[in-house]
NUBA-692746 format. One record per residue: x, y, z of N, C-alpha, C in turn. Coordinates in steps of 0.1 Angstrom, whole numbers, plus 2048, in hexadecimal, padded with zeros to 3 digits. Layout:
<recs>
XYZXYZXYZ...
</recs>
This chain:
<recs>
80B7F98037FC80380580B80B8018078197F180C8237F58088307F880C83580B80783D80F81284781281285380881585B80A81686981382387081982087382382088581B80D88582480489081F80989983080A8A982D8098B18367FE8B68417FF8BB84B7F68B78537EF8C084E7DF8BE8517D78C78477CF8D584E7D58D28577D48E585F7D78ED85E7E28E68567F08F58547EE8FC8477F19068477F090A8357FB90C82E7F790581C80490581780B90C81181190C80981E91680681A91F7FD80D91A7F980D9277ED8019337FA80792E8047F993C80F80994480E7FC95381380995F81280196981A80C96E82480297F82B80D98A82D80A9938288189A08208199A082D81A9A283B8289A484082999A84782799084383298384A82C97B84D82297D85982097686381A96C85F80F96885980795D85281595585082095784582B94C84183094985083695185683C94B86383194186C82694686A81C93686E81C92D86981F92985982092185783091D85783992185384391F85D85091586384392386C84091887C83E90A88183190887B8258FD8798228FF88481990F88981190D8988059078967FF90389F7F19038A17EA90D8987E190388F7D890A8847CC91A88B7CE91589E7C79238A47CD92F8A37E192B8A17E593A8A07E893D8927E393988B7EA9388807DC94287C7CF93C87C7C794A8797C294F8817C595488B7C895F8927CB96B8907D996588E7E59738897E397B87A7D297086E7D797A8647CA9868667C498C8727C09928777C699E87C7CF99E87C7DA9A088D7E09AE87B7E79B48847EE9CA87C7FE9C487A8049C48718119C286F8189BE87F8179CB8858209D089081B9C489D80D9BF89E80A9B98A880F9AB8A580C9A289981199F89382599589582999F8928359A289783599A8A783299D8AB8359A08BA82E9928C082398B8B781E97E8BA8259738B482D9768A583996C8A18439678A884A9728B08589708BA84F9698C684296D8CA8449688D183F9548CF83C9558C18369438C08419448BC84A9478B785B93E8B786093B8C08619418CC8689408D38639348DC8549368DB8499268DB8559168D18549238C98509158BC86490E8C386B9178C38799128C787F9078D68749098D98748F98E48698F08E38678F48DB85C8E48D48638D58D88728DB8D38778C78CC87A8C38D487F8CE8E88828CD8F28778BF8FC86A8C18F685E8B98F985D8B08F08618A98E88578A18E385D89A8E785988C8E68598808F08638788EC86786C8F18748688ED86D85F8DD85F85A8E585A8518DA85E8588CB8578678CB85186F8BB85C86F8B886A8748C18798708B687C8638B187E85D8B787B84F8B587484D8A68678518AB85E84D89A86684F88D86D85D89387285F88A87D86288188A85688989685488889784388488983888989482C88988D82B87889B82387489781F86689B8278608A38338648A884085E8B383E8658BA83786D8CB83B86F8D382D8688DF8358698E98258618F682E86690181D86590C82186F91181587591C81387992781987592781E86792F82B86293282685494282485094382084A95481E84395982683A96283084096483B83395D84A83C95584C84194F85784795B85F84C96685C85497386885697486B85297586084098186283797487182E96E86E82D96187682796088382A95C88683995A89583E96989D84097889584397C89784999089284598F88E83A99988782D99C89382699B89E82899E8A98239A88B282D9AD8AB8389B38B283E9B98A78479CA8A78459D689E84C9D68A285A9D98948659DA89B8749E488C8729F189A87A9FD88F882A0389488CA0488B895A0A8858A3A1688C8A1A1A8938ADA298988B0A308938BDA3088B8BDA308838CBA418918D8A3E8968E0A4889B8E7A478978F4A5389A8FDA51899907A49894910A448A0912A3B8A891BA2B8A4914A2B8A6908A1C8A6902A198A18F4A138A08EFA1389C8E2A088A58D6A0E8AD8CFA098B68C4A068B18B89F78B88B39EE8B08AA9EF8BC8A59FB8B68929FE8C288A9F08BA87F9E98CC87A9E28CA8729E38CB8639DF8CA8559E88CC84B9D78CA8419DB8D283A9CF8D482C9DB8D481F9D28C98159DD8CF8079DA8DC8059D18E28009D38F57FB9DC8FB8029DB8F680F9E090481A9E98FE8249F38F58289FA8EC82A9F78F0833A018F08409FC8F284C9FA8FD8579E98F985A9E38FE8639E690586B9E98FA87A9EB8FD8839F28EF8889F68F389B9F88E78A19EB8E88AD9EC8DF8B39E38DA8BB9EA8CF8C99E78D78D39EE8CF8DE9DE8C98E19E48BB8DD9D88AD8E69D88B28F39D08AB8F79CA8AA9069CE89B90C9D789D9139DB88F91E9CD88B9239C48949279BA8899319AA8889259A387A92699587991D98C87F93197D88392197788892196D88293096F86E92D96B86093596386393F96E86E94896786B95A96288095996888395596488F95395689695995089C95D9428A096A93B8AD9599318B19569278B794B9378C295493A8CB95E93E8D995F9488D79589568CA9639648C99599608C594B9578C29489588BF93B9598CC92E94F8D293294C8E392E9588E99299618E393B96A8F093897B8E69299758DB92F9818D292697F8D99199748D291096D8D49069748E98FD9748F090A9758F990797F90090898E8F990F9988F390A99F8F58FF99E8E68FE9A68DA8F69988DE8E598C8DF8E298B8E58D89868F08D298A8F68DB98B9078D799B9078D09A09038CE9B19028CC9B79078D09C29018DC9CA9078E49D79058DC9DD90B8D09E590B8CB9F090E8D39FD9008D1A0E9038D1A1390B8C8A0B9128BEA189178B9A159258B7A199298ACA1693B8ADA0A9408AAA099478A69FA9528A49F495189A9FF95088D9FB95287F9F793F87F9FD935884A009268819EF92388D9E89308989E092C89D9D292A8929C79248989B891C8939B09318909B293A8969AF9428919B894D88B9C094A8889CD94F87F9D39508709D694686B9DC9448609D39448549C993A8589BE93284A9AD9358539AF94185B99C94885D99793786799793486D98D92887197C93487697492F87396593587395F92E88295A9378889539398969559318A394F92B8AC95292D8BA94A9288BF94D9188C794490B8CB9439138DA93190E8DD92B90C8E692B9058F292D9078FB92B8FE9009208FD90F9178F690F9098F99199048EB91F9038E892E9018DE9398F18DF9318EE8D19338E38CA92D8D58CF9338CC8D492A8BF8D792C8BB8D993D8B98CA93C8B78C294C8C48CA9548CD8D59518D28D395A8E08C99618E38C296A8EC8B796E8E88AD9698D38AE9668CB89C96A8D78939628D98959588DB88D9488E788D94A8F289495490189494F90689A9449008A29369028A392F9058B492790A8B391F90B8BF91990A8C190C9028C790B9028CB8F990E8D78F39138D18ED91F8DA8DE91B8DE8D391B8E98D29128F38C191F8F88BD9218FE8B492E9048A992490B8A79229198A791B9268A092C92A89692692D88E92C93688191C93F87B91F95288391695988191A95D87190B95D86B90B95D85891596B85791496384792097983F91697B83C91D98683690E98C83390698C82290E98682090997F8168FF9728178FE9698238F69658278E496A8248D89608248D19638258CE96B8378C19738308BF97E8408B397D8468AF96F8408A697084F8AB96285E8A79728648B096B8718A196687A89F95E88089995A88989D95D89A89295E8A18949668B289A9568B68A595E8C28AD9568C48A694C8D28A793D8D28A093C8DF8AC93A8ED8A39388F78AD93A9038AF92D90A8BA93290C8C19229128C892291C8C791D92B8CD92593C8CF92D9398C293892F8C69469348D594D92B8D794491F8E29479118D69479038D99508FE8D09508F38DC9448E98D393D8E18D79318DA8D19378CE8DB93E8C08D893F8B58D49348A98CA92D8AA8CD91F8A38CD91E8938CD92D8908CF92E8818DD93287B8E592F8878F593088B8FD92A88D8F791E8908F89118988FB9098899089018889108FA88190F8EF87D90F8EA88F9188D88909138DC89E9108CC89E9048CA8AB9118BF8B19118C28C491A8B58C490D8B28D39158AA8DE90F8A28E991589C8F091C8A08FB92189890491C88F91191B88391491988091F92487992792287993392B87B94092C86694093685F94893885594293E85295493F84895D94584696A94883896795183496795782495E94E82595A94A81795693F80E94D93280D94E92981A95392382095792182E95191582F94B90C83D94D90184394C90185194C8F38549538ED8559468F08559418E08549378E48469288E18449258E083891E8DF8409108E48369018E88368F38E083D8F28D48338EF8C68408E88C484E8EE8C284B8FE8C78598FD8C78638FD8D98658FE8DD8678F78E286F8E78D88678DB8D986A8CF8CD8718D18C086C8D68B88788D38B68858D88C48868E68C58948E38CA89C8DB8D48918D48D989A8C58D289A8C08CB8908B88BF8968B48B78A08B88B78A98BD8AC8B48C78B78BE8BD8C38BD8C68C98CF8C38CA8CB8AF8CA8C18AB8C98C28988BC8C58958B48C189A8A68C68988A58D08938A78DC8A08A78EA8A48AE8EC8988BC8E98978C48F088B8C08F087B8B88E48788B28E686B8A48F186E89D8EC87C88F8FC87789190687889B90987D8A291987C8A99158668AB90F8648B890C8588B29028538A390684C8988FD84389D8FA8348AA90282E8A89008228BC8F58258C28F58348CE8EB8318CC8DF8308D58D88288DC8CF8208DF8C38288E38C78368E68BE8428ED8C28498F48BB8518F88C685A9028B78639118BB86C9168B18739128B48819178A388991A8A689491E89B89B92289C8AA92B8948AE9258938BB9248828BF92187F8D292D8788D693487F8E393C8788EA92F8738F593B8688F493585F90394385D90C94186391795085F91D95985E91095E85991096D85A90996D8538F495F84A8F89588498EC9538528E29548558D79548648CB94A85D8BC93F85A8B893B85A8AE9388668A893C86889C93887889192A87088992287C88A91387788291188787B90787F86B90188E8668F78888628F289485D8DE8908608DB8998538D289584E8CA89583C8C089683F8B98978348AF89382E8AC8878308AE87B82F8B186D82D8B08658378BB86D8458BA86884F8C586D8578CA85F8608D68658658E085C8658F08618628F385386A90485586990A84D86F91C85087D92484987593084E87893A84A87D93A83A88794983688494F82B88D94C82F89A94C8298A095582C8B095D8328B196183D8B69728408BD9738418C997C83A8CD9878438D79908478DB98C8538E499685B8E59A38528EE9A084B8F69AC8438FA9B68418F29B383C8E69BC83C8DB9C283F8D39D18418CE9D28508C79D184F8C29CD8458B59C98488A69B784D8A99B184D8B29A584C8B29A085C8B59AA85E8BD9AC86D8C79AF8798BA9BA8718AD9BD87B8A49B487F89F9A587389D99B87689899288289B9908788A598B8848AE98E8928A89918968B49998A78B399C8AE8A49A48A38A09A38AC88E9978B388998C8A488A9838A788397A8B18889798AD89796E8BB8A29778C789E9828CB89E98B8D589598C8DA8899898D387E9828CE87097A8D787196E8D987795E8DE8769638ED87396D8F087C96890087897790686A97E8FC8629809008569728FF84E96C8F48529628F284495D8FC83C95B90083194F90382494290382B93A90E82792D90F82992590182492B8FA8189268EF80F92B8E58169378E281C9408D78279318D382E9348E38399258DF8439198DF8419138DC8359058E08339018E78309048F382E8FB90182D8F78FD8208EA90181B8E590380B8EE90F80A8EF9187FE8F49207F28E39267E68DC9237ED8CF9217E28CF9337E38D09377EF8C49417F38D394E7F28D69597EB8DD95F7F08DA9717F48DB9747F78D79877F98E498F7F48DC9967F58E39A97EB8E89B07F18EB9B47ED8F49BF7F58E89C77FF8DC9C87FA8D19D08038C79CD80E8D09BB80C8C79B38188BE9AC8118B89AB8078B49A28018B49957FB8AB98B7FC8AD9807FC8AD97A7EB8AF9737E88AF9737D68B19637D18B09607CA8B49547C78B79547B38C29527B18C794F7A28C093F7998BB94678E8B59387888BA9377768BF9287798CA92976F8C09267608C392D7548BD92D74B8BB91D7468AE91F7408A690E73D8B89087378BB90F72A8C29047258D68FC7298D19067378DD9047458DA8FA74D8CF8F774F8CA8ED7598C48E07528C78D77588C88C57558BE8C475D8B78C07508A48C17528A48AF75289B8AD75A89B89B75D88A89576188E88A75D87B88375F87388E75887B88874C86B89173D8668A074386D8A574786D8B674D8748BD73F86F8C97358728C87298718D87268778E27218768EB72586B8F57208628E971D8548ED71984E8F37238518EF73384A8F173C84C8FC74285690773E85A91274285292173984C92773B84693673785293872984C94072684F94471685C94F72185895572986096272F86B95D73E87895F73587F95774387F95B75587C95575C88395976789495676D89C9617698A795A7708A79627808A396A7848A89707928969727998959677A788896E7A988F9737BD8869817C388D9867CF87D97A7D38849747E687C96F7F18779767F687497680187097B80E87797581687E97E82388797982988596983087A96C83587595A83A86995183686E94783186894182F85693A83184F94082B83D93B82E83C93082F84692083084291183284E90D83585290583985E8FD83F8588EE84585E8E084585A8D284B85C8D78568598CE8628608CB8668658C187286A8BD8638738B286A87F8AA8658878A78668928A685E8948A085888A89185C88F88884F88088784688388B83987488E83487489982886B89E81F86F8A78128758AE8178728B68248788C882C8728CE8228658CD81A8618D980F8618E581F8688EC8128698FF81786390380C85C90D81085491880085892880785A92E7FE85F9438018569467F485094E7FA84B9587EF8569667E98519627DC85F9697D085796F7C785F9777C685697F7B88659827AC85E98D79F86A98A79B87199B79F87E99C79D8829AB7A08809B579C8799BA79186E9C678885F9C278F85F9B879C84D9BC79F8519C37B18439C77B18429C87C183B9C07C18339B37B982C9A87C083399B7C682B9957CE82F9887D68279797CB8279747BA8249747B58279657B28319607B78389517B583994A7BF8419387C78449367D284D9327C785C9327D486592E7CE86191C7DB8679117D58659087DC8718FB7DF8768FA7E88818F07E88798E17EF87F8D97EC8788CE7EE8868BE7E88828B87F388C8AA7F78808A17F288189B7E587988F7E387C8857E68768797E987786D7EA8788637E088685E7DD8858607C987C84F7C98808477CE86C8397D386783B7D485D84B7D685184E7D78448497CC84B8477BB8438477B28458397AD83A8367AD8358267AC8388257A183981E79783381678582B82178182F82577A82083077082283677782A83C78882284A78882D85878582786578383086F77F83487A78B83C87E78983C88979983889779483B89E79B8308A779A8328B379083E8B778D8408BD77E83C8B877883F8A77748358AA7688248A776A8228A577880D8A877480E8BA76D8198BF7778148CE7738188CE7698208CA7608228CE7508168C77458138BE74E8018B87417F58C37477F98C77527EA8CE7527E88D774B7F78E274D7FA8EB7477F48E77357FC8DD7307FD8D97227ED8D871B7EA8D47277DB8CE7247D18D97257D78E97297CC8EE72B7C58EE73E7C58EA7487BF8EA7507BC8F47567AF8FB7537A990875C7AF90876D7B591276C7BC91477C7C590B7817CB9067777DF8FE77B7E490A7867EC9007897F990478F80090578580A91678081391377682291378082B90677683690377783F90976F84391477784C91E76E85D91E7718609147758709127788719047828768FA77D87B8ED78588C8EE78088F8E378B8A08E27918988DA7968A98CA7958AD8BE79C8B98C77A28BC8C37AD8C88CC7B18D68C17B58CC8B87BF8D88B07C68CD8A77D08D78987CF8D488D7D88D988C7E68D18867EF8DA8807FD8E08787F68E086D7EE8E78677E68F58707E28F78797E09008807DE90A8817E48FE8887F19098917F990D88080390787780190B86980B91686680091B86A7F29268627ED9338617F79398587F394A8507F994784480493684780893C84181992F83580F93982881693181C81492681081B91C81381290D81081590D7FB81391A7FA80B9127EB8089097E28169067DF8129007D081D8FC7D88278F37E782D8FD7EC8338E97F28358E57EE8428D37F08418D57F984D8CA7FA84F8C38098518BC8038678C680686B8BD80887C8B480D8808B380588B8AB80E8978AA8068A58A08118AF8A48078BB89D8028BE89D7F48C58927EC8C78857F38D487F7EA8D08747F08D88747EB8E887C7DE8E68837D48F488D7D18ED8987D58F38A57D08F28A87C68F78AC7B98E98B17AE8E98A57A18E589F7AF8DF8917A48DB88C7A98C888579C8C38867A78B48787B28BA87B7BB8AF86D7CB8B38687C28A685B7C68AC84A7C58A48447DA8A68427DA8988417ED89B8347F089182F7F68948207FA88C82B80487F83A80888783780C87783E8088718437FD8718477F186583F7F08558417EF84D8377EB8448397E084182C7D883C82A7CA8398387C583683C7B98378467B38378537B48388517BD84485F7C584B8627C08588717BF8548777B486087E7BA8668827BA87A88E7C187E8947B38818A87B78858AD7AE8898B07B68958AC7AB89F8B37B88AF8BF7B38AF8C57BB8BC8D27B98BE8D67AD8CB8E17A48C68E079C8CF8DF7978DD8ED7A38DC8F27A78ED8E97B68EC8EA7C08FC8E57C88FF8F87CF9078FC7D78FB9077DD8FF90B7EB90990A7E891090B7F492091180091891580C91E91281691991D81B91B92981191B93581991794180E91493680090F93D7F29119447F39019438018FD94D7FF8E79427FC8E99368028EB9238008E39268128DB9258108CB91B81C8C690A81A8C090881E8B790181A8AF8FB80E8AF9078088A99047F68A28FB7EE8AF9037F18BB9027E98C58F27E98CD8F07F78CB8E47FD8D18D07FC8CF8D87FD8BC8CD7F68B78CE7EB8AE8C27EA8A18C17DB8998C17E488F8C17DA88C8C37D687A8B47D98768AB7E086E89D7DE86989E7DC8588967D08588987C384B88F7CC84288D7D28358887CF83088B7C981E8847CE8168817CF8058947D38018957DE8068A77E28028B27E980C8BD7E58088CC7F080B8C67FB80E8D78008148DB80E8168D081581C8C88258148C28308138B98308108AC83C8148A48458098A684A8068AC84A7FA8B38567F08A58627EE8AD8697EE8A08757ED8A98827E78A18857DB8A78947D389E8A17D48AA8AE7D38A88BA7D68A48C07C889B8C77CA8918CB7C388E8D67C688F8E27B888D8F07BC8868EE7AE8738F77B186D8FC7A986890B7AE86690F7A585A91B7A684B91E79E84191D7A483891E7A082992B79C82493279781893779E80C93379E80093579D8029427AA8069437B980194D7B980494B7CE7F894F7D07F594D7DB7E294B7DF7E494C7F47D59507F37D39518017CD9408057D39428157CD9348177BC9338187B59298187A79258177A19298287A792D8327A592E83C7A493D83D7A79428347AD95483279E95B82C79195082B78795682278496382C77996B82277A97A82A76697A82976297182275597282675196281C74496082073995381873995381073B9618057379647F774495C7F374F9617F576095C7F375E94F7F575F94880575F93780475A9307FA74E9347F774592D7F074D9307E07559397DD75793B7CE7649347CE7669377D677492F7D97759207D576C9177DD76490A7DE7629077CC7589117CA75390F7BA76090B7AE7679137B17759157A277E9077AB77D9077B67898FE7B77838F37AE77B8EC7B47738DE7AC7718E579C7728F07977718ED78A7818EE7867878EE7907978EF78E7988DF78F7928D97977988C879978E8C378A7828CC78577C8C37807828C476E78E8CF76E7938CF75F79F8C87617A78C676D7B38C076D7AD8AC76B7A08A87707A389876C79989A75F78F8A175B78E89D74F7948A07437998AC7437A68B473A7AF8AD7337B48A97447C08A67447C48977497BC8957507B58817547BE8827617C689276A7CC88C7727C088C77F7C28847887C18867967C088B79E7C08917A97CB89E7B27CA8927C27C088B7BE7C387F7CC7C88877DF7C98987DF7CA89D7EE7C88AA7EE7B98A97ED7B08B07EE7A68B78007B48C27FF7B18C48137B88D68137B48DC8207AF8E48237BE8EA81D7C88E681F7D48EA81A7D88E88107CA8E58057D28E67F47C88EA7EE7C38F37F57B68FB7F07BB90F7F17BD9137E57C59207EA7B892D7E47B993A7E77B59467E17B794C7E17B89527CE7BD9577C67B59647C67BF9797C87B497D7CA7B39827BE7AE98C7B17B298D7A77B99997AA7C299C7997CB9A879B7C69B279D7CC9BB7A07C69CA7A47BE9CC7927B59D37927AF9D37847A59CB77C7A79BE7807A19B777D7969B378378C9AE77A7809AD77B78099F77F77999D78777599479476C98878F77297E78976B97578277596D77977A97A77478297076A78C96877179396677579895A77679795578279A94678C79593F79379494779D78E9457AC78D94F7BD7959437BD7949327C179D9257C37A291F7B97AD91C7BF7B39107B87BB9037C07BD8FD7B97BE8EF7C57D08F17BD7DA8EA7C87E58EA7C77EC8E07CE7FD8E27CC8048CE7CF7FE8C47CA8098C37BF8018B67B680A8AC7BD80B8AD7C581A8A07CF80F8907CB8078927CC7FF87F7C67F98837BF7F98877B67EE8877AA7F18817A17EB8797A17F086C7937E286D7857EC8677797E086876D7DD85C7717CD85F7707C28547687C88487637C283A7637C383575A7B783374C7B382B7487B082D73979C83073E79D82975179082375578A82F75B79583876278F84276979783F77379F8367757AA8337857AD83B78B7B383B7917C183A7997C982B79B7D38337A47D782479F7D981B7AD7DD80A7AA7DB8007B17DE8027BF7DC7FC7CE7E47FF7D87E98087DA7DF8137D97E681E7DA7DA82B7E67DF82F7F17DA8357FC7DD8437F77D884F7F77DB85D7F07D68677FB7DC86B8067CF8768087CE8818187CA88A81C7CC88D8277C28878327C387F83D7BA8768437B187D8457AC88A84C79D88B84C79489284179789083478F89682879388482079887C82379387081E78886C81578786780C77886280A77885580F76C85081276784781877483581176B83580177182B80178382C7FE78783A7FB7978377FF79C83580B79483681579A82C82079781D82378E81881A78B80F81C79380980B79E80F8077A780F7FD7A08047ED79480D7EF79880D7E079B8197D77998177CA7A68177BF7A18297BE7A68387BE7A38437BF79B8447B379384B7B57888537A97868617AC78286B7A177B87B7A47768797AC7698717B175D86F7BD7668737C777186C7CB7788697D777887C7DC78287F7CF78688E7D67798937D176C8947CA76089C7CE75E89B7E275D8947E375988A7EF7658937FE7738937F677989D7FD7778A88047778B17F276B8B97F67678C27FC7598B57FC74E8B78077548B681675E8B381D7618AC82676E8BC82B7778BD82177E8C98217738D58247638D481D75B8E382075A8E582D7598D88327518D58437558DC84D7638D684376F8D78537758E78517758EB8497738FD84176890784E75B90484A7519058597539068667548FA8697538F587175D8FB87B76A8F887477690287F77991087A76B91387776C92587877992C87978192B86E78D92E86F79992B8787979238827A191F8887A59138887A590B87D7AF9058757AF8F487B7A78F28887A58E788C7938E589478E8DD88F77F8DD8987828DF8A67758E18AA7788DF8BD7788D28BE77E8D58CF77D8C78D47718BA8D47678BB8D775D8B78D37548B48C37568BC8BA7588BB8B07528A98AB7508A68A074B89989B75A89A89375F8A788C7648A08827728A088D7798A289877F89A8A178288E89877988689A77C87189678087188B78587C88178B87C87679687887379D88587B7AB88087E7B18798887AB86F88B7AF8668937B185B88E7C18508967BE8418937C884188C7CB8348807D182F87A7CB8308697D882E8607D482E8557C682184F7CA81685B7C580A8557BD8088627BA8138667AC81587579D81486579780B86E78980586577F80D86C77F80C87B77281E87D77382787A77982E86C77B83E86577183C85D77383385576A82B84675E82E84D75782B85875082185C74983286474F83986C75084087374884E86675085485E74585885473D85384D73984584672F84384572284984D72684785671784D86271985886372486486472587086671C87785471C86F84C71987283B70986D8397038658476F78658436EB86E8486DB86C8496D58788486D787A8576D487485F6D787786E6E687D8706EF8778736F887A87470188786A6FD88C85F70289785B6FB89C8616F189C8666E38AB86D6E98AF8796F18A78856FD8AA88F70A8B088870B8AC87E7198B487D7128C18777098C686C7048CE86C7028D68756FC8D08846FB8D888F7048E18947138DC89171D8E889471F8F089271B8F888371C90387C71B90A88572290F87F72392588D71492888171293788A70193788D70793E87871594987C71A94C87071794586171393985E71792E85A7089238566FD92A85F6F392485D6EA92984D6F39308466EB92F8396F39278376FB91B83270291B8286FE90C82D6F49028326EF8F78386E88EC82B6E38F68276DE8F581A6E58F080E6EE8F680F6FB8F18057008E78097028E681670F8D881C6FF8C781B6F58D08196E78BF8186EB8C080A6EB8CB8026E88C47F56F18BF7F07028C07F67148BC7F370C8AC7F67098AA80570389B8046FE8967FD6F28997FB6E78927F66ED8957E76F389A7DB6F98997D67058897D370C88A7D87198857DC7158747E470D8727E97048617F66FE8657F06F98637E56E885E7E66E48547EB6D684F7EC6D18457F56CE8397EB6D68297F36D58217EC6C48217E86C080E7E26B28097E26B38057F16BD7FE7F86B77FB8006C080280F6BD81480E6C38208146CA8208176D68158156E482081A6E682780C6F382E81A6F783A80970083680270383A7F370A8357EC71983C7EE72183A7E672C83D7EC7398337E37338317D77398287C573B8377BB7478357B773F83A7AB73E83C79C73984279773184078873C84377C74684077774D84377474B84876274184775A73D84475573C85774973F85973F73F86974073287274072686A73F71A87374571C87175A71E86A75E72086476B72B87477273286876773B87D76E73A88A76873088F76572F89A75D72089D76B71889476D71089577471489C78171F89578271F8967947298A37977348A478C7358B678B7308BF78B7258BB77E71E8C677C7118C578C7108BF7927068C179B70D8C87A671B8BF7AA7238CA7B771D8DA7B07298DE7A972B8ED7A27228F57A57138EE79C7078F57A26FE8F77A57038F17B46FE8EF7BF7078FF7CB7148FE7C771890C7C77179177C27149147B770C91E7B17019267B56F791B7B56EE9237BE6EA9277CF6F99247D16FC92C7DF7049367DC70C93A7D57139457D070B94D7CE6FC9487C96F09567C16E89577D06EC9507DB6E094C7E76E895E7EE6F495B7EE6FE9617F66FA96A7F36FA9717E46FF9797E36F09867E46EC97F7E26DD9807E96DA9857F46E29857FC6E098880E6E4994810
</recs>
C-alpha cells in the first residue's frame, strides 16, 4: 500500500501570504491553527510582537518532544558505523603527532595551504570529568591552545572561523551532560532572515548561527548516568533546532562524546549516520578526534552543509539566480516547453520563508514569496524540496510533469510551473562512504528481543542485538541498536529540486465573506473538473491546505479569473482509460479522505468531490480557527491509524440523514444560511439506494461524470445568487 506523506491539513500551504509577513511566519513555525488565523486580523506592528513571542515558544518545542516521538522520526533512518567517514569529512587535512619530552604536539597541514598550526594534545581525556570540569577541559583544548607563534595559530595565518559554546545540560547536572555548539555568525552575503534567539540557562543561543552540534556525557568507570539512546536523542534535539532555524540547510555535522569514546555524526534529509567509535585513550583515535573537532572551524560553508541557493545583495535583500533554461540539465521529461516565453533569471525573496517543514528527515519543503526585480508585487513561490526518489510507482509522474501536462492541455485555473531544476541528492552528499551491505538501524523496543513495531511495513523485520552493550563497554550505534530488514539495503535517497510557481494566493481560512467562500469553492471545483476531464489528471488530495484564494489584480474585473484554485500536485496521478487511479494506492489527508478511499477502493473523481464536501464542512465548523472545537464530531475524522476500520463507518453515519443533521447543528449562527447548500451537496453525493443505505460508488460514464459535476457546481451557483441577495 502506497501512503504518501501529507502535511497537517490545518496548516496553511506554500502559496499563502500576508503582506506584513506574520502569516508566513505562522506557517513557517507550524503554529497551532488558532494562532495562525488570529494573526490575520492584527496590524503589522502588533503582529511582529506576537510573532516574536510565538518564535520563542517554538524554540523550546523540540525540548518537549517525548523520546518516543523522536524515535519515531529516526528509527530506520540511522546508519553506521560507516567506513570512510573520517576520510571523507576530514581527509583534506593531515594530522601528525610530534612526541616531545614533556608533551605531545599535533601538527595540522592542508595540501593547499601547508602548515596551519600546532596543537598541544591534552594529557588527560574526559573519561571521568564532571560536566563543570569538562566545560573547562573542552574550552581549553578545543579552542586551539597553540604551542606555536600567533601567525601559525588557529585564528592567525589561515583564519579559522567561529567559536565553541559549551553549556551544561538543559536539566542542569541531572544527566551529567554538556551541549556543545560551534557558532559562526553570517557574513554580509548571507541571507538576512534572523530569527529571535532562544534563552538557555540565561544565555542567548542563535540557532541560525550554529554550524556544528555536539553532546558530552559523564562516565564513571564502566557506568554512565544516561544510556546511549538518551544521549543520541539529545544530540538530535540540538540538530533539529539548527534545521528549524536554517530550513534550506543541506546537512549538519555533529559529534557524541561518552567519556573517552567519540562518534562523529552527520544529519541530512535521508537520516543520520556515524563514524566508527573512536577512543581518545588511544593515540591514533585521539589524533582523529581532536583533528576533526578543530577542522570544523576551517570548513567552508559548503563543507559545513549550508546552502548557497539564496544570496543577499548590498541592500540586504535576499534573491536567487535562476540559470537560463539552456544551461539547466532538465530531467524526468521536463523540457524547455515548461518555461514561459519570458525568461526568469533572478527573483527577490522575502527574508523569511512562509513555510518550512518541521522534521529533519523528509521532504523539508520550504517556500518563499518571490517577485521579479522590476515588480512591486509578490506573485511567485520559490520552493525547495527534498523529494524521495522511491516515492514514484510504475506509471506515476513527478509533480513537474503533472503541471506541464495541465498547462499543455489548457486546464482552467492550473498552477503555472515557471522554473524547475534538479540540484543534488543525498546520495551525492554521501558519496565516498561505503554503504555495501549496510542496513538501516533502529533502537529496539525491548533490548535483546526482536522488535515488532506498528511503524514497520508489511513484510519488514528487524534483527535484534545479541547482547546489550554497557554504555562504556566499547559500545556505539551498532551495539545499542538493531538492523531493520526490508527489501533494500542502504538508505532512501532524496533529491533536492527547486521550482518557481505562480500565482500566489491567500489561505482558504482567510475568506472575508460567505460570498467569497462560495466563489472560491465553486471555482476550485471547476478547476478540479478541468484537471480531470480536460487533462485526465486526478488531484487525490483535496484539503484546506491545497485550496487557495486568488485576488483579482488591481483594475481587473472580478469573475474573469478563478477566485479559488487547487495547488500542490505531489500525489496527483494520470487516470487510466477507465478513469481510475492506480491500484494499491491510498492518498490524501486523513480528515478529508473519501469513504471509498479509506476502504481501499481505487481513487476516482467522485472521491475528490466527496473530499470537497468534507473540506466545506470543516471550514465552516472551524470558523477561522483551523481545528474543530474539542466537542465537534469532526474531531473523530482525524483520529486513529490509516488502517482503522472505524473511520469509514464513522463517516458513513455522519453522512446519513440523522448523522448529518447533527453536524449541521455545529454551524455557527453566521453560517446558518449555508445549511441548505450543505444538505444539497450531501444529497447529490450520497443518494439513497433502494435498500435505504447511502450510495458511495462512482458512475464513471461520461454522462454520470457531467451530471455529478454539474449538480455540485450548480448548487454553489444557486447559493452564490442567494448570498448576493442577502
